[in-house]
N, CA, C and O atoms as a Maestro MAE file, in Angstrom:
{
 s_m_m2io_version
 :::
 2.0.0
}

f_m_ct {
 s_m_title
 :::
 protein
 m_atom[316] {
  # First column is atom index #
  i_m_mmod_type
  r_m_x_coord
  r_m_y_coord
  r_m_z_coord
  i_m_residue_number
  s_m_chain_name
  s_m_pdb_residue_name
  s_m_pdb_atom_name
  i_m_atomic_number
  :::
  1 25 -9.160 -7.043 -11.005 1 A "UNK " " N  " 7
  2 3 -9.738 -7.441 -9.331 1 A "UNK " " CA " 6
  3 2 -10.467 -6.205 -8.354 1 A "UNK " " C  " 6
  4 15 -9.952 -5.102 -8.169 1 A "UNK " " O  " 8
  5 25 -11.906 -6.703 -7.727 2 A "UNK " " N  " 7
  6 3 -12.706 -6.218 -7.043 2 A "UNK " " CA " 6
  7 2 -12.024 -5.921 -5.352 2 A "UNK " " C  " 6
  8 15 -11.867 -6.903 -4.628 2 A "UNK " " O  " 8
  9 25 -11.732 -4.813 -4.942 3 A "UNK " " N  " 7
  10 3 -11.804 -4.832 -3.668 3 A "UNK " " CA " 6
  11 2 -11.944 -3.857 -2.856 3 A "UNK " " C  " 6
  12 15 -11.113 -2.952 -2.926 3 A "UNK " " O  " 8
  13 25 -12.954 -3.778 -1.933 4 A "UNK " " N  " 7
  14 3 -13.582 -3.767 -1.249 4 A "UNK " " CA " 6
  15 2 -13.952 -2.312 -0.863 4 A "UNK " " C  " 6
  16 15 -13.467 -1.845 -1.894 4 A "UNK " " O  " 8
  17 25 -14.522 -0.968 -0.070 5 A "UNK " " N  " 7
  18 3 -14.467 0.120 0.905 5 A "UNK " " CA " 6
  19 2 -13.407 -0.366 2.077 5 A "UNK " " C  " 6
  20 15 -13.515 -1.306 2.864 5 A "UNK " " O  " 8
  21 25 -12.308 0.634 1.913 6 A "UNK " " N  " 7
  22 3 -11.801 0.256 3.165 6 A "UNK " " CA " 6
  23 2 -11.396 -1.467 2.734 6 A "UNK " " C  " 6
  24 15 -11.443 -2.186 3.732 6 A "UNK " " O  " 8
  25 25 -11.176 -1.902 1.980 7 A "UNK " " N  " 7
  26 3 -10.113 -2.628 1.567 7 A "UNK " " CA " 6
  27 2 -8.731 -2.683 1.958 7 A "UNK " " C  " 6
  28 15 -8.189 -2.543 0.862 7 A "UNK " " O  " 8
  29 25 -7.888 -2.784 2.721 8 A "UNK " " N  " 7
  30 3 -6.471 -2.951 2.327 8 A "UNK " " CA " 6
  31 2 -5.493 -3.305 1.235 8 A "UNK " " C  " 6
  32 15 -5.446 -4.511 0.991 8 A "UNK " " O  " 8
  33 25 -4.667 -2.493 0.491 9 A "UNK " " N  " 7
  34 3 -4.614 -4.123 -0.425 9 A "UNK " " CA " 6
  35 2 -3.068 -2.658 -1.049 9 A "UNK " " C  " 6
  36 15 -2.920 -1.445 -0.901 9 A "UNK " " O  " 8
  37 25 -2.090 -4.071 -1.897 10 A "UNK " " N  " 7
  38 3 -0.511 -3.441 -2.034 10 A "UNK " " CA " 6
  39 2 -0.693 -4.747 -2.794 10 A "UNK " " C  " 6
  40 15 -1.424 -5.731 -2.681 10 A "UNK " " O  " 8
  41 25 0.680 -4.182 -3.959 11 A "UNK " " N  " 7
  42 3 0.992 -4.712 -4.899 11 A "UNK " " CA " 6
  43 2 1.898 -4.871 -5.165 11 A "UNK " " C  " 6
  44 15 2.383 -3.971 -4.480 11 A "UNK " " O  " 8
  45 25 3.079 -5.481 -5.850 12 A "UNK " " N  " 7
  46 3 4.023 -5.530 -6.447 12 A "UNK " " CA " 6
  47 2 3.898 -6.052 -7.454 12 A "UNK " " C  " 6
  48 15 3.567 -7.229 -7.600 12 A "UNK " " O  " 8
  49 25 4.254 -4.897 -8.719 13 A "UNK " " N  " 7
  50 3 4.603 -5.210 -9.784 13 A "UNK " " CA " 6
  51 2 5.574 -5.486 -10.230 13 A "UNK " " C  " 6
  52 15 6.428 -4.615 -10.068 13 A "UNK " " O  " 8
  53 25 6.149 -7.036 -11.185 14 A "UNK " " N  " 7
  54 3 7.158 -7.909 -11.967 14 A "UNK " " CA " 6
  55 2 7.214 -7.349 -13.387 14 A "UNK " " C  " 6
  56 15 7.997 -7.962 -14.113 14 A "UNK " " O  " 8
  57 25 6.456 -6.154 -14.047 15 A "UNK " " N  " 7
  58 3 7.221 -5.811 -15.665 15 A "UNK " " CA " 6
  59 2 5.895 -4.473 -15.401 15 A "UNK " " C  " 6
  60 15 5.058 -4.268 -14.522 15 A "UNK " " O  " 8
  61 25 6.376 -3.630 -16.981 16 A "UNK " " N  " 7
  62 3 6.079 -2.536 -16.957 16 A "UNK " " CA " 6
  63 2 4.308 -2.827 -17.117 16 A "UNK " " C  " 6
  64 15 3.998 -3.990 -17.374 16 A "UNK " " O  " 8
  65 25 3.472 -2.074 -17.010 17 A "UNK " " N  " 7
  66 3 2.469 -1.639 -16.117 17 A "UNK " " CA " 6
  67 2 1.685 -0.591 -15.893 17 A "UNK " " C  " 6
  68 15 2.046 0.399 -15.256 17 A "UNK " " O  " 8
  69 25 0.439 -0.766 -16.462 18 A "UNK " " N  " 7
  70 3 -0.204 1.060 -15.978 18 A "UNK " " CA " 6
  71 2 -1.353 -0.215 -15.375 18 A "UNK " " C  " 6
  72 15 -1.863 -1.245 -15.815 18 A "UNK " " O  " 8
  73 25 -1.371 0.553 -14.168 19 A "UNK " " N  " 7
  74 3 -2.710 0.292 -13.605 19 A "UNK " " CA " 6
  75 2 -4.356 1.504 -12.915 19 A "UNK " " C  " 6
  76 15 -4.529 2.288 -11.982 19 A "UNK " " O  " 8
  77 25 -4.654 1.311 -13.331 20 A "UNK " " N  " 7
  78 3 -5.677 2.412 -12.739 20 A "UNK " " CA " 6
  79 2 -7.267 1.767 -11.868 20 A "UNK " " C  " 6
  80 15 -7.751 0.655 -11.654 20 A "UNK " " O  " 8
  81 25 -7.510 2.688 -11.677 21 A "UNK " " N  " 7
  82 3 -8.534 2.774 -10.236 21 A "UNK " " CA " 6
  83 2 -9.923 2.794 -10.579 21 A "UNK " " C  " 6
  84 15 -9.931 3.525 -11.570 21 A "UNK " " O  " 8
  85 25 -11.127 2.430 -10.361 22 A "UNK " " N  " 7
  86 3 -11.939 2.779 -10.215 22 A "UNK " " CA " 6
  87 2 -12.906 3.135 -9.033 22 A "UNK " " C  " 6
  88 15 -13.667 2.324 -8.504 22 A "UNK " " O  " 8
  89 25 -12.814 4.065 -8.790 23 A "UNK " " N  " 7
  90 3 -13.803 3.903 -7.107 23 A "UNK " " CA " 6
  91 2 -15.142 4.518 -6.957 23 A "UNK " " C  " 6
  92 15 -15.909 5.096 -7.726 23 A "UNK " " O  " 8
  93 25 -15.157 4.269 -5.984 24 A "UNK " " N  " 7
  94 3 -17.368 3.667 -5.623 24 A "UNK " " CA " 6
  95 2 -17.447 5.765 -4.972 24 A "UNK " " C  " 6
  96 15 -18.546 6.167 -4.591 24 A "UNK " " O  " 8
  97 25 -16.312 6.699 -4.960 25 A "UNK " " N  " 7
  98 3 -16.797 7.934 -4.157 25 A "UNK " " CA " 6
  99 2 -15.876 8.800 -5.088 25 A "UNK " " C  " 6
  100 15 -15.164 8.114 -5.822 25 A "UNK " " O  " 8
  101 25 -15.698 10.530 -5.251 26 A "UNK " " N  " 7
  102 3 -15.035 11.298 -5.767 26 A "UNK " " CA " 6
  103 2 -13.474 11.140 -4.410 26 A "UNK " " C  " 6
  104 15 -13.554 11.219 -3.184 26 A "UNK " " O  " 8
  105 25 -12.069 10.879 -5.385 27 A "UNK " " N  " 7
  106 3 -10.958 11.256 -4.129 27 A "UNK " " CA " 6
  107 2 -10.777 12.161 -3.407 27 A "UNK " " C  " 6
  108 15 -10.619 13.362 -3.625 27 A "UNK " " O  " 8
  109 25 -10.806 11.370 -2.195 28 A "UNK " " N  " 7
  110 3 -10.673 12.427 -1.459 28 A "UNK " " CA " 6
  111 2 -8.645 12.529 -0.548 28 A "UNK " " C  " 6
  112 15 -8.259 11.574 0.126 28 A "UNK " " O  " 8
  113 25 -7.722 13.799 -0.764 29 A "UNK " " N  " 7
  114 3 -6.655 13.437 -0.796 29 A "UNK " " CA " 6
  115 2 -6.461 13.485 1.278 29 A "UNK " " C  " 6
  116 15 -5.764 12.885 2.096 29 A "UNK " " O  " 8
  117 25 -7.191 14.215 1.316 30 A "UNK " " N  " 7
  118 3 -7.038 14.303 2.701 30 A "UNK " " CA " 6
  119 2 -7.560 13.301 3.705 30 A "UNK " " C  " 6
  120 15 -7.563 13.213 4.933 30 A "UNK " " O  " 8
  121 25 -8.047 12.501 2.578 31 A "UNK " " N  " 7
  122 3 -8.411 11.103 4.256 31 A "UNK " " CA " 6
  123 2 -7.730 10.296 2.982 31 A "UNK " " C  " 6
  124 15 -8.782 9.957 2.440 31 A "UNK " " O  " 8
  125 25 -7.086 9.961 2.455 32 A "UNK " " N  " 7
  126 3 -5.816 9.219 1.687 32 A "UNK " " CA " 6
  127 2 -4.630 8.109 2.903 32 A "UNK " " C  " 6
  128 15 -3.672 8.691 3.412 32 A "UNK " " O  " 8
  129 25 -4.690 7.714 2.986 33 A "UNK " " N  " 7
  130 3 -3.800 7.055 4.195 33 A "UNK " " CA " 6
  131 2 -3.844 5.635 3.683 33 A "UNK " " C  " 6
  132 15 -4.572 5.240 2.773 33 A "UNK " " O  " 8
  133 25 -2.967 4.904 4.384 34 A "UNK " " N  " 7
  134 3 -2.686 3.586 4.186 34 A "UNK " " CA " 6
  135 2 -1.449 3.014 5.148 34 A "UNK " " C  " 6
  136 15 -0.885 3.747 5.960 34 A "UNK " " O  " 8
  137 25 -1.102 1.622 4.957 35 A "UNK " " N  " 7
  138 3 -0.071 1.408 5.652 35 A "UNK " " CA " 6
  139 2 1.804 0.632 4.976 35 A "UNK " " C  " 6
  140 15 1.992 -0.391 4.317 35 A "UNK " " O  " 8
  141 25 2.563 1.382 5.369 36 A "UNK " " N  " 7
  142 3 3.276 1.044 4.978 36 A "UNK " " CA " 6
  143 2 3.982 -0.141 4.185 36 A "UNK " " C  " 6
  144 15 4.647 -0.795 4.989 36 A "UNK " " O  " 8
  145 25 4.045 -0.479 3.327 37 A "UNK " " N  " 7
  146 3 5.129 -1.377 2.453 37 A "UNK " " CA " 6
  147 2 5.316 -2.761 3.863 37 A "UNK " " C  " 6
  148 15 4.687 -3.699 4.352 37 A "UNK " " O  " 8
  149 25 6.354 -2.186 3.966 38 A "UNK " " N  " 7
  150 3 7.649 -3.295 5.062 38 A "UNK " " CA " 6
  151 2 7.326 -2.933 6.316 38 A "UNK " " C  " 6
  152 15 8.284 -2.530 6.976 38 A "UNK " " O  " 8
  153 25 6.066 -2.951 6.966 39 A "UNK " " N  " 7
  154 3 5.583 -3.055 8.174 39 A "UNK " " CA " 6
  155 2 6.122 -4.356 8.955 39 A "UNK " " C  " 6
  156 15 6.266 -5.344 8.235 39 A "UNK " " O  " 8
  157 25 6.284 -4.433 9.643 40 A "UNK " " N  " 7
  158 3 7.607 -5.338 10.857 40 A "UNK " " CA " 6
  159 2 6.192 -6.190 10.765 40 A "UNK " " C  " 6
  160 15 5.966 -7.134 10.007 40 A "UNK " " O  " 8
  161 25 5.298 -5.600 11.745 41 A "UNK " " N  " 7
  162 3 4.196 -6.698 11.809 41 A "UNK " " CA " 6
  163 2 3.096 -7.205 11.219 41 A "UNK " " C  " 6
  164 15 2.342 -7.994 11.789 41 A "UNK " " O  " 8
  165 25 2.908 -6.699 9.807 42 A "UNK " " N  " 7
  166 3 2.170 -7.263 9.062 42 A "UNK " " CA " 6
  167 2 3.629 -8.810 8.998 42 A "UNK " " C  " 6
  168 15 3.526 -9.925 9.510 42 A "UNK " " O  " 8
  169 25 4.945 -8.181 8.101 43 A "UNK " " N  " 7
  170 3 5.855 -9.291 7.655 43 A "UNK " " CA " 6
  171 2 5.500 -9.608 6.218 43 A "UNK " " C  " 6
  172 15 5.182 -10.794 6.134 43 A "UNK " " O  " 8
  173 25 5.444 -9.012 5.125 44 A "UNK " " N  " 7
  174 3 4.662 -9.522 4.193 44 A "UNK " " CA " 6
  175 2 6.523 -10.208 3.285 44 A "UNK " " C  " 6
  176 15 7.661 -9.766 3.129 44 A "UNK " " O  " 8
  177 25 5.856 -11.284 2.996 45 A "UNK " " N  " 7
  178 3 7.441 -11.184 2.341 45 A "UNK " " CA " 6
  179 2 6.994 -10.881 0.924 45 A "UNK " " C  " 6
  180 15 6.018 -11.475 0.464 45 A "UNK " " O  " 8
  181 25 7.852 -9.728 0.007 46 A "UNK " " N  " 7
  182 3 7.396 -9.847 -0.219 46 A "UNK " " CA " 6
  183 2 8.458 -10.209 -1.166 46 A "UNK " " C  " 6
  184 15 9.601 -9.942 -0.795 46 A "UNK " " O  " 8
  185 25 8.192 -11.220 -3.257 47 A "UNK " " N  " 7
  186 3 9.033 -11.279 -3.517 47 A "UNK " " CA " 6
  187 2 10.524 -10.402 -4.343 47 A "UNK " " C  " 6
  188 15 11.035 -10.564 -5.451 47 A "UNK " " O  " 8
  189 25 10.812 -9.573 -3.326 48 A "UNK " " N  " 7
  190 3 11.400 -8.490 -4.610 48 A "UNK " " CA " 6
  191 2 13.019 -8.988 -5.205 48 A "UNK " " C  " 6
  192 15 13.750 -8.139 -5.714 48 A "UNK " " O  " 8
  193 25 13.458 -10.422 -5.076 49 A "UNK " " N  " 7
  194 3 13.985 -11.236 -6.032 49 A "UNK " " CA " 6
  195 2 13.988 -11.306 -7.209 49 A "UNK " " C  " 6
  196 15 14.926 -11.518 -7.978 49 A "UNK " " O  " 8
  197 25 12.049 -10.985 -7.555 50 A "UNK " " N  " 7
  198 3 11.497 -10.897 -9.278 50 A "UNK " " CA " 6
  199 2 11.996 -9.740 -9.336 50 A "UNK " " C  " 6
  200 15 12.656 -9.774 -10.375 50 A "UNK " " O  " 8
  201 25 12.154 -8.308 -8.697 51 A "UNK " " N  " 7
  202 3 12.689 -7.619 -9.014 51 A "UNK " " CA " 6
  203 2 14.583 -6.884 -9.320 51 A "UNK " " C  " 6
  204 15 15.069 -5.793 -9.618 51 A "UNK " " O  " 8
  205 25 15.155 -8.463 -8.974 52 A "UNK " " N  " 7
  206 3 15.980 -7.912 -8.864 52 A "UNK " " CA " 6
  207 2 16.844 -7.221 -7.425 52 A "UNK " " C  " 6
  208 15 18.039 -7.264 -7.132 52 A "UNK " " O  " 8
  209 25 15.869 -6.702 -6.842 53 A "UNK " " N  " 7
  210 3 16.140 -6.903 -4.994 53 A "UNK " " CA " 6
  211 2 15.380 -5.277 -5.118 53 A "UNK " " C  " 6
  212 15 15.080 -4.552 -6.067 53 A "UNK " " O  " 8
  213 25 15.284 -5.188 -3.857 54 A "UNK " " N  " 7
  214 3 14.765 -4.216 -3.173 54 A "UNK " " CA " 6
  215 2 15.039 -2.428 -3.888 54 A "UNK " " C  " 6
  216 15 14.270 -1.493 -4.113 54 A "UNK " " O  " 8
  217 25 16.638 -2.646 -4.067 55 A "UNK " " N  " 7
  218 3 17.379 -1.749 -5.089 55 A "UNK " " CA " 6
  219 2 16.485 -1.179 -6.506 55 A "UNK " " C  " 6
  220 15 16.537 -0.069 -7.035 55 A "UNK " " O  " 8
  221 25 15.798 -2.190 -6.821 56 A "UNK " " N  " 7
  222 3 15.015 -1.699 -8.016 56 A "UNK " " CA " 6
  223 2 13.447 -1.686 -8.176 56 A "UNK " " C  " 6
  224 15 12.753 -1.917 -9.166 56 A "UNK " " O  " 8
  225 25 12.943 -1.170 -6.241 57 A "UNK " " N  " 7
  226 3 11.970 -1.389 -6.400 57 A "UNK " " CA " 6
  227 2 10.967 -0.185 -6.380 57 A "UNK " " C  " 6
  228 15 10.320 -0.576 -5.408 57 A "UNK " " O  " 8
  229 25 10.402 0.908 -6.709 58 A "UNK " " N  " 7
  230 3 10.479 2.169 -7.511 58 A "UNK " " CA " 6
  231 2 8.983 2.389 -6.237 58 A "UNK " " C  " 6
  232 15 8.006 1.641 -6.268 58 A "UNK " " O  " 8
  233 25 9.090 3.200 -5.526 59 A "UNK " " N  " 7
  234 3 7.892 3.346 -4.724 59 A "UNK " " CA " 6
  235 2 7.279 4.891 -4.662 59 A "UNK " " C  " 6
  236 15 8.189 5.717 -4.600 59 A "UNK " " O  " 8
  237 25 6.146 5.384 -4.664 60 A "UNK " " N  " 7
  238 3 6.331 6.399 -4.708 60 A "UNK " " CA " 6
  239 2 6.584 7.148 -3.043 60 A "UNK " " C  " 6
  240 15 6.683 6.452 -2.032 60 A "UNK " " O  " 8
  241 25 6.665 8.817 -3.034 61 A "UNK " " N  " 7
  242 3 6.707 9.183 -1.830 61 A "UNK " " CA " 6
  243 2 5.984 9.490 -1.288 61 A "UNK " " C  " 6
  244 15 6.276 10.084 -0.251 61 A "UNK " " O  " 8
  245 25 4.626 9.294 -1.623 62 A "UNK " " N  " 7
  246 3 3.483 8.973 -0.240 62 A "UNK " " CA " 6
  247 2 4.157 8.072 0.169 62 A "UNK " " C  " 6
  248 15 4.936 8.262 1.103 62 A "UNK " " O  " 8
  249 25 4.025 6.858 -0.433 63 A "UNK " " N  " 7
  250 3 3.764 5.501 0.127 63 A "UNK " " CA " 6
  251 2 5.477 5.471 1.197 63 A "UNK " " C  " 6
  252 15 5.780 5.012 2.298 63 A "UNK " " O  " 8
  253 25 5.893 5.899 0.586 64 A "UNK " " N  " 7
  254 3 7.547 5.719 1.541 64 A "UNK " " CA " 6
  255 2 7.535 6.589 2.960 64 A "UNK " " C  " 6
  256 15 8.394 6.684 3.837 64 A "UNK " " O  " 8
  257 25 5.909 7.323 2.803 65 A "UNK " " N  " 7
  258 3 5.886 8.197 4.344 65 A "UNK " " CA " 6
  259 2 4.812 7.592 4.725 65 A "UNK " " C  " 6
  260 15 4.244 8.091 5.696 65 A "UNK " " O  " 8
  261 25 4.180 6.305 4.073 66 A "UNK " " N  " 7
  262 3 3.234 5.889 5.502 66 A "UNK " " CA " 6
  263 2 3.148 5.663 6.324 66 A "UNK " " C  " 6
  264 15 4.184 5.459 6.958 66 A "UNK " " O  " 8
  265 25 1.603 5.484 7.116 67 A "UNK " " N  " 7
  266 3 2.383 4.659 8.963 67 A "UNK " " CA " 6
  267 2 2.490 3.307 8.937 67 A "UNK " " C  " 6
  268 15 2.252 2.647 7.926 67 A "UNK " " O  " 8
  269 25 2.936 2.706 10.290 68 A "UNK " " N  " 7
  270 3 2.762 1.257 10.270 68 A "UNK " " CA " 6
  271 2 1.727 1.095 10.707 68 A "UNK " " C  " 6
  272 15 0.965 1.984 11.088 68 A "UNK " " O  " 8
  273 25 1.479 -0.424 10.725 69 A "UNK " " N  " 7
  274 3 0.175 -0.335 10.955 69 A "UNK " " CA " 6
  275 2 -0.738 -0.662 12.844 69 A "UNK " " C  " 6
  276 15 -1.916 -0.852 13.148 69 A "UNK " " O  " 8
  277 25 0.448 -0.589 13.610 70 A "UNK " " N  " 7
  278 3 0.301 -0.314 14.992 70 A "UNK " " CA " 6
  279 2 -0.403 1.721 14.954 70 A "UNK " " C  " 6
  280 15 -1.269 2.282 15.626 70 A "UNK " " O  " 8
  281 25 0.487 2.206 13.873 71 A "UNK " " N  " 7
  282 3 -0.156 3.630 14.415 71 A "UNK " " CA " 6
  283 2 -1.533 4.374 13.088 71 A "UNK " " C  " 6
  284 15 -2.113 5.436 12.865 71 A "UNK " " O  " 8
  285 25 -1.485 3.428 12.722 72 A "UNK " " N  " 7
  286 3 -3.257 2.905 11.537 72 A "UNK " " CA " 6
  287 2 -4.274 3.149 12.678 72 A "UNK " " C  " 6
  288 15 -5.085 3.982 13.083 72 A "UNK " " O  " 8
  289 25 -3.682 1.769 12.995 73 A "UNK " " N  " 7
  290 3 -4.760 1.376 14.523 73 A "UNK " " CA " 6
  291 2 -4.827 2.199 15.210 73 A "UNK " " C  " 6
  292 15 -5.969 2.658 15.195 73 A "UNK " " O  " 8
  293 25 -4.336 2.585 15.719 74 A "UNK " " N  " 7
  294 3 -4.257 3.779 17.377 74 A "UNK " " CA " 6
  295 2 -4.726 4.859 16.813 74 A "UNK " " C  " 6
  296 15 -5.417 5.512 17.595 74 A "UNK " " O  " 8
  297 25 -4.610 5.393 15.579 75 A "UNK " " N  " 7
  298 3 -5.188 6.248 15.134 75 A "UNK " " CA " 6
  299 2 -6.603 6.548 14.251 75 A "UNK " " C  " 6
  300 15 -6.974 7.643 13.827 75 A "UNK " " O  " 8
  301 25 -7.009 5.760 14.164 76 A "UNK " " N  " 7
  302 3 -8.707 5.064 13.862 76 A "UNK " " CA " 6
  303 2 -9.242 3.568 14.173 76 A "UNK " " C  " 6
  304 15 -9.427 2.485 13.617 76 A "UNK " " O  " 8
  305 25 -9.406 4.401 15.785 77 A "UNK " " N  " 7
  306 3 -9.467 3.183 16.355 77 A "UNK " " CA " 6
  307 2 -10.930 2.848 16.508 77 A "UNK " " C  " 6
  308 15 -11.458 2.570 17.585 77 A "UNK " " O  " 8
  309 25 -11.735 2.912 14.963 78 A "UNK " " N  " 7
  310 3 -12.769 2.244 14.135 78 A "UNK " " CA " 6
  311 2 -13.468 0.779 14.524 78 A "UNK " " C  " 6
  312 15 -14.585 0.268 14.603 78 A "UNK " " O  " 8
  313 25 -11.922 0.417 14.733 79 A "UNK " " N  " 7
  314 3 -11.762 -1.395 14.360 79 A "UNK " " CA " 6
  315 2 -12.234 -1.756 15.799 79 A "UNK " " C  " 6
  316 15 -12.325 -2.935 16.142 79 A "UNK " " O  " 8
  :::
 }
 m_bond[315] {
  # First column is bond index #
  i_m_from
  i_m_to
  i_m_order
  :::
  1 1 2 1
  2 2 3 1
  3 3 4 2
  4 3 5 1
  5 5 6 1
  6 6 7 1
  7 7 8 2
  8 7 9 1
  9 9 10 1
  10 10 11 1
  11 11 12 2
  12 11 13 1
  13 13 14 1
  14 14 15 1
  15 15 16 2
  16 15 17 1
  17 17 18 1
  18 18 19 1
  19 19 20 2
  20 19 21 1
  21 21 22 1
  22 22 23 1
  23 23 24 2
  24 23 25 1
  25 25 26 1
  26 26 27 1
  27 27 28 2
  28 27 29 1
  29 29 30 1
  30 30 31 1
  31 31 32 2
  32 31 33 1
  33 33 34 1
  34 34 35 1
  35 35 36 2
  36 35 37 1
  37 37 38 1
  38 38 39 1
  39 39 40 2
  40 39 41 1
  41 41 42 1
  42 42 43 1
  43 43 44 2
  44 43 45 1
  45 45 46 1
  46 46 47 1
  47 47 48 2
  48 47 49 1
  49 49 50 1
  50 50 51 1
  51 51 52 2
  52 51 53 1
  53 53 54 1
  54 54 55 1
  55 55 56 2
  56 55 57 1
  57 57 58 1
  58 58 59 1
  59 59 60 2
  60 59 61 1
  61 61 62 1
  62 62 63 1
  63 63 64 2
  64 63 65 1
  65 65 66 1
  66 66 67 1
  67 67 68 2
  68 67 69 1
  69 69 70 1
  70 70 71 1
  71 71 72 2
  72 71 73 1
  73 73 74 1
  74 74 75 1
  75 75 76 2
  76 75 77 1
  77 77 78 1
  78 78 79 1
  79 79 80 2
  80 79 81 1
  81 81 82 1
  82 82 83 1
  83 83 84 2
  84 83 85 1
  85 85 86 1
  86 86 87 1
  87 87 88 2
  88 87 89 1
  89 89 90 1
  90 90 91 1
  91 91 92 2
  92 91 93 1
  93 93 94 1
  94 94 95 1
  95 95 96 2
  96 95 97 1
  97 97 98 1
  98 98 99 1
  99 99 100 2
  100 99 101 1
  101 101 102 1
  102 102 103 1
  103 103 104 2
  104 103 105 1
  105 105 106 1
  106 106 107 1
  107 107 108 2
  108 107 109 1
  109 109 110 1
  110 110 111 1
  111 111 112 2
  112 111 113 1
  113 113 114 1
  114 114 115 1
  115 115 116 2
  116 115 117 1
  117 117 118 1
  118 118 119 1
  119 119 120 2
  120 119 121 1
  121 121 122 1
  122 122 123 1
  123 123 124 2
  124 123 125 1
  125 125 126 1
  126 126 127 1
  127 127 128 2
  128 127 129 1
  129 129 130 1
  130 130 131 1
  131 131 132 2
  132 131 133 1
  133 133 134 1
  134 134 135 1
  135 135 136 2
  136 135 137 1
  137 137 138 1
  138 138 139 1
  139 139 140 2
  140 139 141 1
  141 141 142 1
  142 142 143 1
  143 143 144 2
  144 143 145 1
  145 145 146 1
  146 146 147 1
  147 147 148 2
  148 147 149 1
  149 149 150 1
  150 150 151 1
  151 151 152 2
  152 151 153 1
  153 153 154 1
  154 154 155 1
  155 155 156 2
  156 155 157 1
  157 157 158 1
  158 158 159 1
  159 159 160 2
  160 159 161 1
  161 161 162 1
  162 162 163 1
  163 163 164 2
  164 163 165 1
  165 165 166 1
  166 166 167 1
  167 167 168 2
  168 167 169 1
  169 169 170 1
  170 170 171 1
  171 171 172 2
  172 171 173 1
  173 173 174 1
  174 174 175 1
  175 175 176 2
  176 175 177 1
  177 177 178 1
  178 178 179 1
  179 179 180 2
  180 179 181 1
  181 181 182 1
  182 182 183 1
  183 183 184 2
  184 183 185 1
  185 185 186 1
  186 186 187 1
  187 187 188 2
  188 187 189 1
  189 189 190 1
  190 190 191 1
  191 191 192 2
  192 191 193 1
  193 193 194 1
  194 194 195 1
  195 195 196 2
  196 195 197 1
  197 197 198 1
  198 198 199 1
  199 199 200 2
  200 199 201 1
  201 201 202 1
  202 202 203 1
  203 203 204 2
  204 203 205 1
  205 205 206 1
  206 206 207 1
  207 207 208 2
  208 207 209 1
  209 209 210 1
  210 210 211 1
  211 211 212 2
  212 211 213 1
  213 213 214 1
  214 214 215 1
  215 215 216 2
  216 215 217 1
  217 217 218 1
  218 218 219 1
  219 219 220 2
  220 219 221 1
  221 221 222 1
  222 222 223 1
  223 223 224 2
  224 223 225 1
  225 225 226 1
  226 226 227 1
  227 227 228 2
  228 227 229 1
  229 229 230 1
  230 230 231 1
  231 231 232 2
  232 231 233 1
  233 233 234 1
  234 234 235 1
  235 235 236 2
  236 235 237 1
  237 237 238 1
  238 238 239 1
  239 239 240 2
  240 239 241 1
  241 241 242 1
  242 242 243 1
  243 243 244 2
  244 243 245 1
  245 245 246 1
  246 246 247 1
  247 247 248 2
  248 247 249 1
  249 249 250 1
  250 250 251 1
  251 251 252 2
  252 251 253 1
  253 253 254 1
  254 254 255 1
  255 255 256 2
  256 255 257 1
  257 257 258 1
  258 258 259 1
  259 259 260 2
  260 259 261 1
  261 261 262 1
  262 262 263 1
  263 263 264 2
  264 263 265 1
  265 265 266 1
  266 266 267 1
  267 267 268 2
  268 267 269 1
  269 269 270 1
  270 270 271 1
  271 271 272 2
  272 271 273 1
  273 273 274 1
  274 274 275 1
  275 275 276 2
  276 275 277 1
  277 277 278 1
  278 278 279 1
  279 279 280 2
  280 279 281 1
  281 281 282 1
  282 282 283 1
  283 283 284 2
  284 283 285 1
  285 285 286 1
  286 286 287 1
  287 287 288 2
  288 287 289 1
  289 289 290 1
  290 290 291 1
  291 291 292 2
  292 291 293 1
  293 293 294 1
  294 294 295 1
  295 295 296 2
  296 295 297 1
  297 297 298 1
  298 298 299 1
  299 299 300 2
  300 299 301 1
  301 301 302 1
  302 302 303 1
  303 303 304 2
  304 303 305 1
  305 305 306 1
  306 306 307 1
  307 307 308 2
  308 307 309 1
  309 309 310 1
  310 310 311 1
  311 311 312 2
  312 311 313 1
  313 313 314 1
  314 314 315 1
  315 315 316 2
  :::
 }
}
């Protein structure tokens, strides 16, 4: 799948998988950011029942500490 530069993306893996990224630039950890997966304003209806419920969700520490969409917009008001 092609994801354009600066385009937000997220996914729920339903089975054991390996995910690889090919980027247009060298990774810059300081600029690495995102929006929390369960942001109430975006309100994505993740099909967590397909993995046996939220208690089976495996999510990185980094992703657990992402900002809300409102915070993202206010921090990056280039939109």
